[in-house]
C-alpha positions as CSV (number, residue, x, y, z in Angstrom):
1,M,103.1,85.4,113.3
2,E,105.6,88.3,113.8
3,R,108.4,85.9,112.8
4,T,106.6,85.1,109.5
5,L,106.2,88.8,108.8
6,L,110.0,89.4,109.5
7,N,110.9,86.5,107.2
8,Y,108.7,88.0,104.5
9,E,110.3,91.4,104.9
10,D,113.8,89.8,104.7
11,R,112.9,88.4,101.2
12,R,112.4,91.8,99.6
13,S,114.9,92.6,97.0
14,A,114.8,96.3,98.0
15,P,113.8,98.0,101.2
16,R,110.5,99.8,101.3
17,T,110.2,103.4,102.6
18,A,107.1,104.5,104.4
19,T,105.6,107.6,102.7
20,T,102.4,109.6,102.4
21,L,102.9,110.6,98.8
22,R,99.9,111.7,96.8
23,G,99.3,109.7,93.7
24,K,96.9,108.9,90.9
25,M,96.1,105.5,89.5
26,F,94.8,105.3,85.9
27,L,92.5,102.4,85.3
28,P,91.8,104.1,82.6
29,A,90.0,106.8,84.6
30,P,92.2,108.7,87.2
31,V,91.7,107.7,90.8
32,D,93.3,109.4,93.8
33,C,95.5,107.3,96.1
34,V,98.1,107.5,98.8
35,I,101.4,105.7,98.3
36,A,101.9,104.2,101.7
37,D,105.2,102.6,101.1
38,F,107.6,102.7,98.1
39,S,110.7,101.0,96.8
40,K,112.4,100.9,93.4
41,H,110.5,97.7,92.6
42,G,106.9,98.4,93.9
43,A,104.6,100.2,96.2
44,R,101.6,99.8,98.5
45,L,98.6,102.0,97.5
46,R,95.8,103.1,99.8
47,F,92.4,104.3,98.7
48,D,89.5,106.2,100.3
49,E,86.9,103.7,99.1
50,P,86.9,100.2,97.7
51,L,87.8,100.2,94.0
52,P,87.9,97.6,91.3
53,I,91.6,97.3,90.4
54,S,92.8,95.9,87.1
55,D,95.9,93.7,86.8
56,E,97.8,96.3,84.8
57,L,97.7,100.0,85.7
58,I,99.6,103.3,85.7
59,V,100.6,105.0,89.0
60,V,101.7,108.6,88.9
61,I,103.5,110.2,91.9
62,W,101.8,113.6,91.7
63,S,104.6,115.7,93.3
64,S,107.4,114.5,91.0
65,G,105.4,113.6,87.8
66,V,106.9,110.1,87.5
67,A,104.6,107.6,86.0
68,Y,105.1,103.9,86.7
69,E,103.6,101.1,84.6
70,A,102.7,98.5,87.2
71,V,101.0,95.1,87.7
72,T,98.8,94.3,90.8
73,R,100.4,91.6,93.0
74,W,97.9,91.7,95.8
75,R,94.8,93.6,96.9
76,T,92.4,94.1,99.8
77,E,89.3,96.4,99.9
78,M,91.3,99.6,100.6
79,E,94.9,98.7,99.6
80,A,96.8,97.2,96.7
81,G,100.4,96.1,96.2
82,V,101.9,96.8,92.8
83,E,105.1,95.8,91.1
84,F,106.7,98.4,88.8
85,L,107.5,97.3,85.3
86,G,109.0,100.6,84.1
87,N,108.8,104.3,84.6
88,R,108.6,107.6,82.7
89,D,109.2,111.2,83.6
90,L,106.1,113.1,82.5
91,R,108.1,116.3,82.0
92,R,109.5,114.5,78.9
93,P,107.7,113.3,75.7
94,A,105.6,110.3,76.6
95,P,104.3,107.4,74.6
96,P,100.6,107.5,73.6
97,H,99.4,105.2,76.4
98,L,100.6,107.8,78.9
99,A,99.3,110.8,77.1
100,A,96.2,111.2,79.3
101,A,98.2,110.9,82.5
102,Q,100.8,113.4,81.2
103,D,98.1,115.9,80.1
104,L,96.3,115.7,83.5
105,W,99.6,116.1,85.4
106,R,100.8,119.1,83.3
107,H,97.5,120.9,83.9
108,R,97.3,120.1,87.6
109,R,97.6,123.7,88.7
110,P,97.8,127.0,86.9
111,R,101.4,128.1,86.0
112,M,102.5,131.4,87.4
113,S,105.7,133.3,86.8
114,R,107.7,134.6,89.7
115,R,106.3,138.1,89.0
116,Q,102.7,136.9,89.1
117,V,103.4,135.2,92.4
118,L,104.9,138.4,93.9
119,K,101.8,140.3,92.8
120,Q,99.8,138.0,95.1
121,A,100.5,140.2,98.1
122,A,98.1,138.3,100.4
123,I,100.3,135.2,100.1
124,L,103.6,136.9,100.9
125,Q,102.9,139.8,103.3
126,A,103.0,139.3,107.0
127,P,100.5,141.3,109.2
128,A,101.6,144.8,109.9
129,G,103.9,145.0,112.9
130,A,104.7,141.3,112.8
131,R,108.2,141.9,111.5
132,R,108.9,144.6,114.1
133,G,108.1,142.2,116.9
134,L,110.6,139.7,115.6
135,D,113.3,142.4,115.3
136,Q,112.7,143.5,118.9
137,A,113.0,139.9,120.2
138,F,116.6,139.6,119.0
């Protein structure tokens, strides 16, 4: 059986990279997923619960904002393999069928300027005396 798996891997047109990227699938409602492996031609998606998956869908890599139009090639209860048909950077103007994905991605977290971040002292300040201890160690 292992030999069959190796032969199957050898037939891939591009190597897959194991990842744990956070993604969203739009079918048309957004569904969270983990992109378990990824190549320029497709990906394996994992889900927390069994889902009905359509043949055509949009997958967004949440960290980068790249949306992939894809077709389902195989599926199990908790995973699906998709082949990418094309991609679009959601930071740029998007066609109407990607508008919902783009809007959700753009509003994924509040935008803060550098000044606003610096005002959030609890995020940036170390406990009193912590810096002194580091300086004494060297």
